[in-house]
C-alpha atoms as a printed R data frame, in Angstrom:
    type eleno elety resid chain resno       x      y       z
1   ATOM     1    CA   UNK     A     1   0.000  0.000   0.000
2   ATOM     2    CA   UNK     A     2   1.522  3.390  -0.995
3   ATOM     3    CA   UNK     A     3   1.807  6.384   1.328
4   ATOM     4    CA   UNK     A     4  -1.202  8.207  -0.114
5   ATOM     5    CA   UNK     A     5  -3.403  5.145   0.400
6   ATOM     6    CA   UNK     A     6  -2.166  4.787   3.970
7   ATOM     7    CA   UNK     A     7  -2.927  8.456   4.661
8   ATOM     8    CA   UNK     A     8  -6.388  7.952   3.162
9   ATOM     9    CA   UNK     A     9  -7.012  4.999   5.473
10  ATOM    10    CA   UNK     A    10  -6.080  7.080   8.536
11  ATOM    11    CA   UNK     A    11  -8.372 10.047   7.842
12  ATOM    12    CA   UNK     A    12 -12.147 10.185   7.825
13  ATOM    13    CA   UNK     A    13 -13.736  9.824   4.380
14  ATOM    14    CA   UNK     A    14 -14.786 13.039   2.661
15  ATOM    15    CA   UNK     A    15 -17.292 13.762  -0.082
16  ATOM    16    CA   UNK     A    16 -14.615 13.385  -2.770
17  ATOM    17    CA   UNK     A    17 -14.018  9.793  -1.624
18  ATOM    18    CA   UNK     A    18 -17.744  9.065  -1.950
19  ATOM    19    CA   UNK     A    19 -17.764 10.557  -5.439
20  ATOM    20    CA   UNK     A    20 -14.747  8.501  -6.524
21  ATOM    21    CA   UNK     A    21 -16.174  5.223  -5.230
22  ATOM    22    CA   UNK     A    22 -19.625  5.878  -6.727
23  ATOM    23    CA   UNK     A    23 -18.144  7.001 -10.034
24  ATOM    24    CA   UNK     A    24 -19.955 10.349  -9.999
25  ATOM    25    CA   UNK     A    25 -19.005 13.983  -9.556
26  ATOM    26    CA   UNK     A    26 -18.621 15.815  -6.275
27  ATOM    27    CA   UNK     A    27 -21.653 17.949  -7.241
28  ATOM    28    CA   UNK     A    28 -23.783 14.855  -7.769
29  ATOM    29    CA   UNK     A    29 -22.965 13.601  -4.270
30  ATOM    30    CA   UNK     A    30 -23.862 17.024  -2.880
31  ATOM    31    CA   UNK     A    31 -27.195 17.002  -4.701
32  ATOM    32    CA   UNK     A    32 -27.936 13.459  -3.535
33  ATOM    33    CA   UNK     A    33 -27.413 14.560   0.059
34  ATOM    34    CA   UNK     A    34 -29.068 17.968  -0.037
35  ATOM    35    CA   UNK     A    35 -31.762 17.623  -2.698
36  ATOM    36    CA   UNK     A    36 -32.180 13.900  -3.443
37  ATOM    37    CA   UNK     A    37 -35.370 14.329  -5.477
38  ATOM    38    CA   UNK     A    38 -33.377 15.861  -8.369
39  ATOM    39    CA   UNK     A    39 -31.005 12.879  -8.610
40  ATOM    40    CA   UNK     A    40 -31.938  9.778 -10.588
41  ATOM    41    CA   UNK     A    41 -32.788  6.827  -8.303
42  ATOM    42    CA   UNK     A    42 -30.057  4.635  -9.769
43  ATOM    43    CA   UNK     A    43 -27.417  7.320  -9.230
44  ATOM    44    CA   UNK     A    44 -28.696  8.060  -5.762
45  ATOM    45    CA   UNK     A    45 -28.435  4.355  -4.918
46  ATOM    46    CA   UNK     A    46 -24.761  4.332  -5.996
47  ATOM    47    CA   UNK     A    47 -24.056  7.307  -3.766
48  ATOM    48    CA   UNK     A    48 -25.840  5.718  -0.812
49  ATOM    49    CA   UNK     A    49 -23.905  2.463  -1.296
50  ATOM    50    CA   UNK     A    50 -20.606  4.370  -1.368
51  ATOM    51    CA   UNK     A    51 -21.556  6.289   1.788
52  ATOM    52    CA   UNK     A    52 -22.348  3.032   3.542
53  ATOM    53    CA   UNK     A    53 -19.165  1.315   2.366
54  ATOM    54    CA   UNK     A    54 -16.921  4.193   3.439
55  ATOM    55    CA   UNK     A    55 -18.748  5.047   6.630
56  ATOM    56    CA   UNK     A    56 -18.956  8.659   5.448
57  ATOM    57    CA   UNK     A    57 -20.412 11.204   7.879
58  ATOM    58    CA   UNK     A    58 -21.298 14.745   6.908
59  ATOM    59    CA   UNK     A    59 -19.174 17.514   8.430
60  ATOM    60    CA   UNK     A    60 -21.821 19.981   9.560
61  ATOM    61    CA   UNK     A    61 -19.277 22.656  10.514
62  ATOM    62    CA   UNK     A    62 -17.665 22.583   7.079
63  ATOM    63    CA   UNK     A    63 -21.074 22.598   5.469
64  ATOM    64    CA   UNK     A    64 -22.103 25.656   7.473
65  ATOM    65    CA   UNK     A    65 -18.962 27.524   6.403
66  ATOM    66    CA   UNK     A    66 -19.480 26.626   2.763
67  ATOM    67    CA   UNK     A    67 -23.175 27.465   2.610
68  ATOM    68    CA   UNK     A    68 -23.278 30.203   5.273
69  ATOM    69    CA   UNK     A    69 -26.126 28.280   6.840
70  ATOM    70    CA   UNK     A    70 -25.985 26.576  10.216
71  ATOM    71    CA   UNK     A    71 -28.421 23.742   9.458
72  ATOM    72    CA   UNK     A    72 -29.380 24.074  13.093
73  ATOM    73    CA   UNK     A    73 -32.910 24.215  14.499
74  ATOM    74    CA   UNK     A    74 -33.895 25.335  17.980
75  ATOM    75    CA   UNK     A    75 -36.600 23.396  19.829
76  ATOM    76    CA   UNK     A    76 -38.258 24.891  22.904
77  ATOM    77    CA   UNK     A    77 -40.223 22.530  25.160
78  ATOM    78    CA   UNK     A    78 -42.140 22.995  28.416
79  ATOM    79    CA   UNK     A    79 -39.915 22.419  31.445
80  ATOM    80    CA   UNK     A    80 -41.920 19.336  32.402
81  ATOM    81    CA   UNK     A    81 -41.435 15.603  31.876
82  ATOM    82    CA   UNK     A    82 -44.755 15.010  30.158
83  ATOM    83    CA   UNK     A    83 -45.370 12.146  27.737
84  ATOM    84    CA   UNK     A    84 -46.513 14.311  24.811
85  ATOM    85    CA   UNK     A    85 -43.738 16.931  24.582
86  ATOM    86    CA   UNK     A    86 -40.976 14.350  25.034
87  ATOM    87    CA   UNK     A    87 -42.307 12.208  22.188
88  ATOM    88    CA   UNK     A    88 -42.743 15.222  19.922
89  ATOM    89    CA   UNK     A    89 -39.155 16.318  20.532
90  ATOM    90    CA   UNK     A    90 -37.808 12.867  19.651
91  ATOM    91    CA   UNK     A    91 -39.831 12.879  16.429
92  ATOM    92    CA   UNK     A    92 -38.573 16.375  15.540
93  ATOM    93    CA   UNK     A    93 -34.966 15.334  16.148
94  ATOM    94    CA   UNK     A    94 -35.271 12.252  13.938
95  ATOM    95    CA   UNK     A    95 -37.070 14.130  11.151
96  ATOM    96    CA   UNK     A    96 -34.451 16.892  11.270
97  ATOM    97    CA   UNK     A    97 -31.573 14.425  10.970
98  ATOM    98    CA   UNK     A    98 -33.251 12.867   7.955
99  ATOM    99    CA   UNK     A    99 -33.065 16.192   6.107
100 ATOM   100    CA   UNK     A   100 -29.561 17.096   7.249
101 ATOM   101    CA   UNK     A   101 -30.378 19.344  10.200
102 ATOM   102    CA   UNK     A   102 -29.299 19.187  13.824
103 ATOM   103    CA   UNK     A   103 -31.452 20.312  16.745
104 ATOM   104    CA   UNK     A   104 -30.737 21.988  20.035
105 ATOM   105    CA   UNK     A   105 -33.439 21.698  22.692
106 ATOM   106    CA   UNK     A   106 -34.154 23.579  25.891
107 ATOM   107    CA   UNK     A   107 -36.928 23.560  28.464
108 ATOM   108    CA   UNK     A   108 -38.816 26.817  28.844
109 ATOM   109    CA   UNK     A   109 -39.636 28.624  32.085
110 ATOM   110    CA   UNK     A   110 -37.165 26.756  34.268
111 ATOM   111    CA   UNK     A   111 -35.980 28.149  37.568
112 ATOM   112    CA   UNK     A   112 -32.989 29.755  35.873
113 ATOM   113    CA   UNK     A   113 -34.135 30.612  32.348
114 ATOM   114    CA   UNK     A   114 -37.235 32.128  30.785
115 ATOM   115    CA   UNK     A   115 -38.581 31.320  27.336
116 ATOM   116    CA   UNK     A   116 -37.382 34.726  26.118
117 ATOM   117    CA   UNK     A   117 -33.811 34.018  27.286
118 ATOM   118    CA   UNK     A   118 -33.777 30.620  25.595
119 ATOM   119    CA   UNK     A   119 -35.087 32.010  22.320
120 ATOM   120    CA   UNK     A   120 -32.546 34.828  22.351
121 ATOM   121    CA   UNK     A   121 -29.773 32.320  23.084
122 ATOM   122    CA   UNK     A   122 -30.845 30.273  20.072
123 ATOM   123    CA   UNK     A   123 -30.402 33.376  17.914
124 ATOM   124    CA   UNK     A   124 -26.769 33.702  19.034
125 ATOM   125    CA   UNK     A   125 -26.181 30.142  17.779
126 ATOM   126    CA   UNK     A   126 -27.382 31.076  14.314
127 ATOM   127    CA   UNK     A   127 -30.359 28.729  14.204
128 ATOM   128    CA   UNK     A   128 -32.222 28.893  10.912
129 ATOM   129    CA   UNK     A   129 -35.613 28.368  12.505
130 ATOM   130    CA   UNK     A   130 -37.294 27.472  15.770
131 ATOM   131    CA   UNK     A   131 -40.014 25.014  16.779
132 ATOM   132    CA   UNK     A   132 -41.783 25.960  19.988
133 ATOM   133    CA   UNK     A   133 -44.041 23.587  21.874
134 ATOM   134    CA   UNK     A   134 -46.227 26.413  23.132
135 ATOM   135    CA   UNK     A   135 -48.764 25.197  25.679
136 ATOM   136    CA   UNK     A   136 -49.413 28.613  27.240
137 ATOM   137    CA   UNK     A   137 -50.105 32.160  26.067
138 ATOM   138    CA   UNK     A   138 -46.841 33.422  27.611
139 ATOM   139    CA   UNK     A   139 -44.726 30.959  25.615
140 ATOM   140    CA   UNK     A   140 -46.680 31.691  22.433
141 ATOM   141    CA   UNK     A   141 -46.181 35.439  22.820
142 ATOM   142    CA   UNK     A   142 -42.417 35.010  23.152
143 ATOM   143    CA   UNK     A   143 -42.389 32.825  20.027
144 ATOM   144    CA   UNK     A   144 -44.393 35.451  18.162
145 ATOM   145    CA   UNK     A   145 -41.792 38.066  19.088
146 ATOM   146    CA   UNK     A   146 -39.152 36.135  17.131
147 ATOM   147    CA   UNK     A   147 -41.365 35.219  14.189
148 ATOM   148    CA   UNK     A   148 -40.612 38.552  12.509
149 ATOM   149    CA   UNK     A   149 -36.904 37.680  12.415
150 ATOM   150    CA   UNK     A   150 -36.850 34.031  11.351
151 ATOM   151    CA   UNK     A   151 -39.301 31.179  10.688
152 ATOM   152    CA   UNK     A   152 -41.013 29.937  13.847
153 ATOM   153    CA   UNK     A   153 -43.423 26.995  14.073
154 ATOM   154    CA   UNK     A   154 -45.570 26.729  17.188
155 ATOM   155    CA   UNK     A   155 -47.102 23.451  18.294
156 ATOM   156    CA   UNK     A   156 -50.269 24.666  19.958
157 ATOM   157    CA   UNK     A   157 -54.014 24.078  19.930
158 ATOM   158    CA   UNK     A   158 -56.568 26.844  20.164
159 ATOM   159    CA   UNK     A   159 -54.043 29.666  20.218
160 ATOM   160    CA   UNK     A   160 -55.815 32.927  19.293
161 ATOM   161    CA   UNK     A   161 -54.249 35.384  16.842
162 ATOM   162    CA   UNK     A   162 -51.170 33.387  15.791
163 ATOM   163    CA   UNK     A   163 -49.963 36.321  13.666
164 ATOM   164    CA   UNK     A   164 -46.858 35.371  11.685
165 ATOM   165    CA   UNK     A   165 -46.415 32.100  13.550
166 ATOM   166    CA   UNK     A   166 -46.932 28.852  11.653
167 ATOM   167    CA   UNK     A   167 -49.122 26.801  13.975
168 ATOM   168    CA   UNK     A   168 -49.623 23.027  13.935
169 ATOM   169    CA   UNK     A   169 -51.465 21.022  16.527
170 ATOM   170    CA   UNK     A   170 -53.814 18.235  17.524
171 ATOM   171    CA   UNK     A   171 -57.553 18.845  17.558
172 ATOM   172    CA   UNK     A   172 -57.929 18.570  21.332
173 ATOM   173    CA   UNK     A   173 -61.481 19.900  21.298
174 ATOM   174    CA   UNK     A   174 -62.585 17.193  18.892
175 ATOM   175    CA   UNK     A   175 -60.865 14.548  21.002
176 ATOM   176    CA   UNK     A   176 -62.672 15.780  24.106
177 ATOM   177    CA   UNK     A   177 -65.996 15.804  22.265
178 ATOM   178    CA   UNK     A   178 -65.387 12.231  21.068
179 ATOM   179    CA   UNK     A   179 -64.593 11.119  24.632
180 ATOM   180    CA   UNK     A   180 -67.662 12.836  26.081
181 ATOM   181    CA   UNK     A   181 -69.929 11.572  23.292
182 ATOM   182    CA   UNK     A   182 -68.713  8.039  23.981
183 ATOM   183    CA   UNK     A   183 -69.857  8.360  27.582
184 ATOM   184    CA   UNK     A   184 -73.188  9.895  26.543
185 ATOM   185    CA   UNK     A   185 -73.821  7.080  24.075
186 ATOM   186    CA   UNK     A   186 -73.222  4.621  26.916
187 ATOM   187    CA   UNK     A   187 -76.125  6.243  28.748
188 ATOM   188    CA   UNK     A   188 -74.216  8.462  31.194
189 ATOM   189    CA   UNK     A   189 -75.859 11.763  32.064
190 ATOM   190    CA   UNK     A   190 -73.752 13.058  34.956
191 ATOM   191    CA   UNK     A   191 -70.287 13.407  33.488
192 ATOM   192    CA   UNK     A   192 -67.665 15.283  35.515
193 ATOM   193    CA   UNK     A   193 -64.469 16.767  34.123
194 ATOM   194    CA   UNK     A   194 -61.061 16.948  35.796
195 ATOM   195    CA   UNK     A   195 -59.215 19.623  33.836
196 ATOM   196    CA   UNK     A   196 -55.543 20.359  33.336
197 ATOM   197    CA   UNK     A   197 -53.828 23.643  34.281
198 ATOM   198    CA   UNK     A   198 -56.063 26.567  33.345
199 ATOM   199    CA   UNK     A   199 -53.337 28.451  31.430
200 ATOM   200    CA   UNK     A   200 -52.631 25.590  29.003
201 ATOM   201    CA   UNK     A   201 -54.257 25.791  25.558
202 ATOM   202    CA   UNK     A   202 -54.803 22.018  25.547
203 ATOM   203    CA   UNK     A   203 -56.620 22.097  28.892
204 ATOM   204    CA   UNK     A   204 -58.874 24.900  27.677
205 ATOM   205    CA   UNK     A   205 -59.671 23.068  24.415
206 ATOM   206    CA   UNK     A   206 -60.494 19.793  26.182
207 ATOM   207    CA   UNK     A   207 -62.717 21.544  28.689
208 ATOM   208    CA   UNK     A   208 -64.511 23.370  25.873
209 ATOM   209    CA   UNK     A   209 -65.041 20.114  23.955
210 ATOM   210    CA   UNK     A   210 -66.481 18.395  27.053
211 ATOM   211    CA   UNK     A   211 -68.797 21.313  27.776
212 ATOM   212    CA   UNK     A   212 -69.932 21.684  24.150
213 ATOM   213    CA   UNK     A   213 -70.815 18.008  23.833
214 ATOM   214    CA   UNK     A   214 -72.850 18.041  27.045
215 ATOM   215    CA   UNK     A   215 -74.694 21.166  25.937
216 ATOM   216    CA   UNK     A   216 -75.398 19.657  22.512
217 ATOM   217    CA   UNK     A   217 -76.933 16.611  24.228
218 ATOM   218    CA   UNK     A   218 -79.031 18.784  26.542
219 ATOM   219    CA   UNK     A   219 -77.262 17.452  29.632
220 ATOM   220    CA   UNK     A   220 -76.274 19.404  32.742
221 ATOM   221    CA   UNK     A   221 -72.764 20.893  32.744
222 ATOM   222    CA   UNK     A   222 -71.239 20.634  36.227
223 ATOM   223    CA   UNK     A   223 -68.426 22.895  37.349
224 ATOM   224    CA   UNK     A   224 -65.141 21.301  36.248
225 ATOM   225    CA   UNK     A   225 -62.516 20.506  38.852
226 ATOM   226    CA   UNK     A   226 -59.386 22.404  37.842
227 ATOM   227    CA   UNK     A   227 -56.087 20.628  38.304
228 ATOM   228    CA   UNK     A   228 -53.070 22.706  39.319
229 ATOM   229    CA   UNK     A   229 -50.920 20.400  37.183
230 ATOM   230    CA   UNK     A   230 -51.210 17.367  34.918
231 ATOM   231    CA   UNK     A   231 -50.021 15.031  37.687
232 ATOM   232    CA   UNK     A   232 -51.791 11.996  39.110
233 ATOM   233    CA   UNK     A   233 -51.834 13.647  42.532
234 ATOM   234    CA   UNK     A   234 -54.220 16.295  41.203
235 ATOM   235    CA   UNK     A   235 -56.466 13.608  39.746
236 ATOM   236    CA   UNK     A   236 -56.466 11.853  43.112
237 ATOM   237    CA   UNK     A   237 -57.464 15.060  44.919
238 ATOM   238    CA   UNK     A   238 -60.157 15.816  42.336
239 ATOM   239    CA   UNK     A   239 -61.693 12.356  42.742
240 ATOM   240    CA   UNK     A   240 -61.734 12.782  46.508
241 ATOM   241    CA   UNK     A   241 -63.680 16.027  45.990
242 ATOM   242    CA   UNK     A   242 -66.137 14.200  43.741
243 ATOM   243    CA   UNK     A   243 -66.589 11.486  46.355
244 ATOM   244    CA   UNK     A   244 -67.370 14.129  48.963
245 ATOM   245    CA   UNK     A   245 -69.764 16.100  46.752
246 ATOM   246    CA   UNK     A   246 -71.630 13.178  45.218
247 ATOM   247    CA   UNK     A   247 -70.307 10.631  42.752
248 ATOM   248    CA   UNK     A   248 -71.071 11.231  39.036
249 ATOM   249    CA   UNK     A   249 -71.746  8.327  36.711
250 ATOM   250    CA   UNK     A   250 -68.651  9.100  34.619
251 ATOM   251    CA   UNK     A   251 -65.452 11.170  34.684
252 ATOM   252    CA   UNK     A   252 -63.541 12.609  31.752
253 ATOM   253    CA   UNK     A   253 -60.009 13.454  32.868
254 ATOM   254    CA   UNK     A   254 -57.911 15.841  30.786
255 ATOM   255    CA   UNK     A   255 -54.970 13.432  30.640
256 ATOM   256    CA   UNK     A   256 -54.116  9.856  31.573
257 ATOM   257    CA   UNK     A   257 -52.127 10.747  34.693
258 ATOM   258    CA   UNK     A   258 -55.106 12.676  36.093
259 ATOM   259    CA   UNK     A   259 -57.282  9.664  35.261
260 ATOM   260    CA   UNK     A   260 -54.844  7.333  37.022
261 ATOM   261    CA   UNK     A   261 -54.947  9.446  40.181
262 ATOM   262    CA   UNK     A   262 -58.739  9.525  40.086
263 ATOM   263    CA   UNK     A   263 -58.920  5.750  39.656
264 ATOM   264    CA   UNK     A   264 -56.668  5.273  42.666
265 ATOM   265    CA   UNK     A   265 -58.960  7.386  44.833
266 ATOM   266    CA   UNK     A   266 -62.029  5.510  43.600
267 ATOM   267    CA   UNK     A   267 -60.385  2.138  44.303
268 ATOM   268    CA   UNK     A   268 -59.478  3.216  47.847
269 ATOM   269    CA   UNK     A   269 -63.089  4.280  48.421
270 ATOM   270    CA   UNK     A   270 -64.396  0.932  47.189
271 ATOM   271    CA   UNK     A   271 -65.953  2.437  44.056
272 ATOM   272    CA   UNK     A   272 -65.984 -0.031  41.166
273 ATOM   273    CA   UNK     A   273 -64.699  1.044  37.727
274 ATOM   274    CA   UNK     A   274 -66.599  0.938  35.422
275 ATOM   275    CA   UNK     A   275 -69.384 -0.611  37.508
276 ATOM   276    CA   UNK     A   276 -70.100  2.518  39.550
277 ATOM   277    CA   UNK     A   277 -68.183  5.180  37.655
278 ATOM   278    CA   UNK     A   278 -66.745  5.156  34.125
279 ATOM   279    CA   UNK     A   279 -63.407  6.898  33.517
280 ATOM   280    CA   UNK     A   280 -61.881  8.288  30.306
281 ATOM   281    CA   UNK     A   281 -58.413  9.834  29.949
282 ATOM   282    CA   UNK     A   282 -56.517 11.643  27.223
283 ATOM   283    CA   UNK     A   283 -53.100 10.985  25.567
284 ATOM   284    CA   UNK     A   284 -52.736  7.169  25.518
285 ATOM   285    CA   UNK     A   285 -49.497  7.019  27.473
286 ATOM   286    CA   UNK     A   286 -47.585  3.785  27.095
287 ATOM   287    CA   UNK     A   287 -48.776  2.270  30.378
288 ATOM   288    CA   UNK     A   288 -52.485  3.126  30.377
289 ATOM   289    CA   UNK     A   289 -53.486 -0.089  28.609
290 ATOM   290    CA   UNK     A   290 -52.176 -1.861  31.742
291 ATOM   291    CA   UNK     A   291 -54.102  0.160  34.328
292 ATOM   292    CA   UNK     A   292 -56.706 -1.807  36.271
293 ATOM   293    CA   UNK     A   293 -59.004 -1.674  34.463
294 ATOM   294    CA   UNK     A   294 -57.330 -0.691  31.160
295 ATOM   295    CA   UNK     A   295 -58.058  2.966  30.483
296 ATOM   296    CA   UNK     A   296 -60.341  4.228  27.743
297 ATOM   297    CA   UNK     A   297 -58.515  7.257  26.368
298 ATOM   298    CA   UNK     A   298 -57.914  9.557  23.415
299 ATOM   299    CA   UNK     A   299 -54.711  8.773  21.557
300 ATOM   300    CA   UNK     A   300 -52.710 11.756  20.376
301 ATOM   301    CA   UNK     A   301 -50.375 11.086  17.410
302 ATOM   302    CA   UNK     A   302 -47.431 12.900  18.987
303 ATOM   303    CA   UNK     A   303 -44.773 11.464  16.685
304 ATOM   304    CA   UNK     A   304 -46.739 12.432  13.566
305 ATOM   305    CA   UNK     A   305 -47.217 15.933  14.965
306 ATOM   306    CA   UNK     A   306 -43.487 16.304  15.605
307 ATOM   307    CA   UNK     A   307 -42.763 15.333  12.008
308 ATOM   308    CA   UNK     A   308 -45.447 17.736  10.761
309 ATOM   309    CA   UNK     A   309 -43.856 20.568  12.753
310 ATOM   310    CA   UNK     A   310 -40.480 19.874  11.166
311 ATOM   311    CA   UNK     A   311 -42.047 19.678   7.691
312 ATOM   312    CA   UNK     A   312 -43.788 23.009   8.304
313 ATOM   313    CA   UNK     A   313 -40.506 24.626   9.323
314 ATOM   314    CA   UNK     A   314 -38.704 23.229   6.274
315 ATOM   315    CA   UNK     A   315 -41.461 24.593   4.043
316 ATOM   316    CA   UNK     A   316 -41.152 28.023   5.650
317 ATOM   317    CA   UNK     A   317 -37.367 27.969   5.238
318 ATOM   318    CA   UNK     A   318 -37.828 27.161   1.540
319 ATOM   319    CA   UNK     A   319 -40.409 29.915   1.016
320 ATOM   320    CA   UNK     A   320 -43.360 27.559   0.715
321 ATOM   321    CA   UNK     A   321 -46.656 27.714   2.584
322 ATOM   322    CA   UNK     A   322 -46.552 25.176   5.436
323 ATOM   323    CA   UNK     A   323 -49.286 22.593   5.984
324 ATOM   324    CA   UNK     A   324 -50.899 23.607   9.257
325 ATOM   325    CA   UNK     A   325 -54.222 21.768   9.566
326 ATOM   326    CA   UNK     A   326 -55.016 20.168  12.912
327 ATOM   327    CA   UNK     A   327 -54.203 16.479  13.379
328 ATOM   328    CA   UNK     A   328 -57.156 14.324  14.432
329 ATOM   329    CA   UNK     A   329 -56.805 12.191  17.603
330 ATOM   330    CA   UNK     A   330 -58.351  8.740  18.058
331 ATOM   331    CA   UNK     A   331 -60.660  7.432  20.785
332 ATOM   332    CA   UNK     A   332 -59.540  4.046  22.151
333 ATOM   333    CA   UNK     A   333 -62.231  2.172  24.072
334 ATOM   334    CA   UNK     A   334 -60.971 -0.106  26.844
335 ATOM   335    CA   UNK     A   335 -62.271 -1.566  30.080
336 ATOM   336    CA   UNK     A   336 -62.676  1.596  32.164
337 ATOM   337    CA   UNK     A   337 -65.980  2.508  30.482
338 ATOM   338    CA   UNK     A   338 -69.259  0.573  30.292
339 ATOM   339    CA   UNK     A   339 -72.923  1.293  29.568
340 ATOM   340    CA   UNK     A   340 -74.852  3.044  32.305
341 ATOM   341    CA   UNK     A   341 -77.543  0.391  32.303
342 ATOM   342    CA   UNK     A   342 -74.959 -2.328  32.992
343 ATOM   343    CA   UNK     A   343 -74.170 -0.880  36.405
344 ATOM   344    CA   UNK     A   344 -75.330 -2.821  39.443
């Protein structure tokens, strides 16, 4: 082996090596990586085979210098360990990698940093765009402040006056209506609601969907029990309040953790589920199919929403109009609900 070959073996492969092995030009490799739709499938396959054989990895720093673009996206999430935001972030990260972008994520409204500080920090890194999981008006307003300077996609439901923000989201109101209608169709007439935090868009939309469906059916609308958080402890406390005030025939909880807490309180009080009270949650967290009984809930397609948010940001970066229609959730019926007439 000559000296040049030995030197080549010691260094990391570069784009020129991929081009040589695939038998194409450097420009063709670049197009296959950055705009694959313009490259013939057979040629693209040769490039992909060469990349795999060489173990080639793109040098993002060199690419940024050459293109004067960072290929970096900022992602702002609520400073909570909730099922939905975490799954959306993972989907955004994977979708971004698939189109040659890296992500940097930060939790908003922590003890040390505000949303505004995080967004401004992202600007110093030269991010090309930002995705904000914006559950509250305060977070949305900070995202709107930056939307005049670079593309910003907000993941939010029911946010009024989005302005220049590109908004994607899940139709939480429809999901809540589907959950409430399910209980009504089972014969329940006294349906309580344990809501999420009052300043969250999702909590407001789910409460509105529950109320609207009851009103449409001509049923009484009791005062909802507002949770201070999305945690099971708040669901437990809410169920204890319901037990003290008079047990409804059914409960629609604004998320699965609230439902879990409520079910615990009912079990401790000797209340049978669904025999004496039916319970519905929202989210379809990974464990709720294994609650006792398995929880009827509304599944949110978090991964699909994360990918949609990334697609919307890419469209905005390319000067196209993003797709921003609401994603439809799915009601999953399990053992925690039963017809009213089946109760003993």
